[in-house]
N, C-alpha and C positions, 0 to 999 in steps of 0.2 A: 273591628275585626270582621273579615268576610264570613259569609255564611258557610256552614259545614253540613253535609248531608246527614251527619249524625244527629242534627237537631230535629230532623223530621220525626213526627210521631209514628208515621207509617213509611217504610222505605220504598215508596213508589213515586214515579215521575210520570205526569201526563205528557206524552210526546207532542211536540208542536206539529200540527198537520195543516200545512198551508193550503189555500184554495177553498176553504169553507168549513171543514169539520171543526177546526179549533176556533172557539169563540171566547170572549172574556168570561161569559157565564160558565163555560166548561173549565177554564183555567181556575177560576175562583172556587168552583165546586170541588175540584181535586185537592186544592190547597186547604179548603175548609174541612175536608175529610182527613187531613193529617199528612197528605203528600205534598208534592210540588207541582203546581199547575203552570203550563206555559201558554203564552200567546204566540202566534206565528207571524213573523214579520215578512215572510216571503209573499210576493204579489200584493203587498200593502204599501200605500204611500207613507211617507214619514208622519203625516198628520193622522192617518188611520192607525198607524202603529202607536202613536202617542195616545190616541183616544182609547185604544184597546187596553194598553197597560193601565191607564187611569181607571177605566171601568172595572177591570179585573181586580185591581187593588182596592177599589171602593167596596167590592162585594165580599171581601174576606179579610180576616185578621192574619192569615197565613202568608207565607212567602210567595212571590210571583216571579216566574222566569219569562224571558223573551228570547226568541230565536231569530237569527238572521241568516239569509243565504249569502255566502261569500262570492262576490263577482269573479268570473273567470274569463279568459280570452276565448273567442269563438273557435271551435274546432270543426265547424261545418264545412262541407264541400258543396259549393253551389250547384255543381253538375248533378250530384246525387239528390240535392233538394229539389231541383227541377224535375228529375225523373220521378221522385216520390209524389210531387204535386200532380203529375199526370195520372198516377195511380189513384190519388185521392179525389180527383175531379168528379168521377161518377158518384162517389159517396156524398160529396158536398151537394151535388145536384139532387140526389135522393132526399136529402134533408132540407132542400130549398135554400141553401146558403152558398156563399162564395168562400173559398179558402182564405185564411188570413195570410198576411204578408210575412215571409220568413225573415223578419227583422231581428237584429241582434240587440240584446239588452232587455232585461226585465227587472233589474235592480240598479237602475242608473243613479238612484239617490243614496248610494252607500254612505257617503260622508254625512249626509243629513240624518240617516237612520242611526249612525253611530252617535250623532249629537243628541238624538232623542233618548238613546240609552244613557248617555252621560247626564242628561238633564233630569230624567225621571228616575234613574237609578233603580231598576228592578233588582231583586235579590240576586238573580243569576242571569247571565246572558250566555246562550249557547250559539254555536255556529255550525252550519252545514255546507257541504260542497267545498271545503277547504279550511284554511286557517288564516285569520287576519295577520297583519304584520306585527312584529314584536312591539313596535311603537304603539299601535292601536290597543293591543292587549295590555300593555303597561299603563296606558292612560285609564283604562277601565279598572284595572287592579288597584290603581291609586285611589279610586273612588269607592273601594271596598265592594265592588261588584264581582262575584265569583265568575270566572271565565272558564267556559267549557267548550271543547271542540269535539265534533262527531268524527269518529275514525272507523275504518273497516279493515285495517291491517296494522301490524306492528310498525311497519315503515311510516305510515301516516301518523301513528301515535308519536313516533320519534320527532317528526317534523313539528307537530302541534306543540309538544312539550318544549322543543327547542325554541319555539317562538314565544313561549311563556304561558301556555295554557295551564290552568291549575287543576283541571279535572278533565276526564274524557268520557264521552258516551261511546261505548263499544257496540257498534251495530253489526249483528250477525246477518247471515244471508236470508233468514226467514222473515226479515222485516217487510212490512207493507209500504207501498209508496216508493218514493225515490231513494235510491241508494245514496248514502252520504259520502261516496268516494270522492277523493280530490280530483281524479281524472274522470271526465264524463263517459269515456268509452270503455270503462272497466266494468265487466259483469261480476255478479256475486261469485266468489270462488267456492271451492269445496271445503273450506275451513269452517267448522261449526262455531257457533257462539261460544261454546264451552272451551274449545281449543283456542279460539282467538283471545278469550280472557286470560287463559294460561300463558299464551305467547307474550302478550303485552305485559303481564305481571312479571314474567321472567326477564323480559328485556328492559323494563323501565321501572321496576321496583314498586314502591308503595304509593303510587299516585292513585287518587280516588277514581274508581271505574264504575260507571253506570251501565248495566247490561241492557241491551235492546235487541229486539228482533225475534218474533215467534213466541213471545211469552203471553200465554192466554189463560193460565190457571194458577191457583195458589201453589201448586207443586212446581210449576215452571219458575215462579218467582223465588220460592224457597231454594230451588236448585241453583239459581244464579247467585243468590246471596251466599250459599255454602261454598261457591267457587270464588269468593272474594269480592264480589261486587258490593258497593256500598248502597246501591239502590237498583231497582228494576224500572226501566222506562217502557210504558205501554201506550200504544196508539190504536191499533185495530180493536183492542178490547173496549175502547171508548167511543167507537164510531156510532154505536146505537144508543149512547147515553142521551138522556132527555135534553141535556144542555148542549149537545154537539150540533154543529151546523151542517151535518151530513145531508145531502139532498135526498128527496124521497126515492128517486130511482136507485141510488146507491144503497140506501137503507133496505129497500125491498130485495135487492139482489143478494145481500149478505145472508139472508135466511132462505133464499130460494134454492131448492135442491137442484135446479137446472144448472147452477153454477157450481160445478163439482171440483174445480181445480183452480190454483193460481198459476200465473206464468210471469216470468221476468221479461219485460218488453221495453223497447224504446220507440214503439210505434206511435204513442200518443204525444211524447214530449221531446224525443231525441236524446233522452237520458234514461238509462236503465232504471226501471221501477217495477215493483211487484203489484200485479192487478189480478182480479178474478178473470179467468179466461172467458172471452166472449167472441162474437163473430169478427169484431174489429181486430183483435189480437191474432185470431186464427188466420185472417186474410193477410195481415201486414207484418207479422213478426219477422218473417224471413227476408223481407225486402226493405224494411224501414231503415233509414240511415241514422247514424249518430249525428246530432247537431242540436244542442240545447243552448238557448231557448228557441231557436228558429223553428224547429218542428212543433214545439209547443204552441207558438203563435199560429202556425199553419192550421193546426187541428182544432183550435179553440172554438171557431164557429160551429164546426161539426159536433163537438162534444156538448156545447150549449144547446144546440138544436135538439140533439138526442134526448137530453134531460128534459127539455121543454115538451117533448113528445112522449116522455116516460118510456123511452126505448133504451134498455140497458146494454144493447149490443153496439151502440155507437159512441159510447163514452168510457172514460177510464173509471174503473171500479177498484181503487187502491185497497189492498188487503194483504195482511201478512199470513203466514202459513197456519196460524192458530185461529183463523177466522170462524171456523165451525163452532168455537166456544162462545162466540159473541151473542149477547142477548140484550134486548131493550130494558133499560132500567135507569134510575137516577145515577149520576156519576158517583155519588157517595156509596151507593150499594155496590157498584162495580169495584170500587177501591176496597171496600170492606171484604168482598168475596176474594179478591186477589191477595189480600193481606192475611186471610185466615190461615193460621198455622205457620 
């Protein structure tokens, strides 16, 4: 029988955070503390994903989840990408790098990653940026892997459930990092997480819902559970955990009073995501085109160079709206504090 969220000692899920913050050690620490830890498959090769699942599983007796980005067709406009490249050239020169090529494809190994999931059978597999095909989900369900899809609207929930998803991560607009929207050009709407949970529950019945986005305190978690979520997913709350792979520049910015706001931007990746506001977002928010992963590849050298120079104004600083509550601590302590009450 597949895993159920009711089996968790603590109704908390460590959000998969691709690009560095999620590590096998962090996933294992969350699970060992009674929650459900995730390894992030985005930007990882199939072999790296396999190694991460194996390492996380070896470090805990608890359940382990794995997350994959669902590939999508390109929506980029090459004319707009060329115009953006001209605007970015001086920034690249400032950091002593050349812009990356605006190539399409960052998860070309989708079938191979699904094979890794099928072979290693993590307890749960979740998907972001869309839903897999009904056939793919059926194959994973047959292996007793719980299948979960991230959604940001009642419509997306209906599509995911229609394809055979067994549970949903309901991501509200306060979430840090990339929006889990199926369409890359969709900005966070005005529907709150609480309203979204109610809409999806009303439309789709008693499907297990995991609440995500802007949850930074025990009161936030308790509120989500009272509204019918079976668990709360937290990511920003774990960015300063000892076991997280968050880079030093990002870590310092999260507690620096200079960074007083978050903003939703596609300037770094071509897909809407919530970051701490910095000089890069203030300069490019109004001119950056949608185009993921092309823009992501273009800005990668700039962001890497900025981190290498410890310059927080040249790189993405993903954070949700509850980032002011984040404190450095072992992941077990973070989970315990969020579960209090």
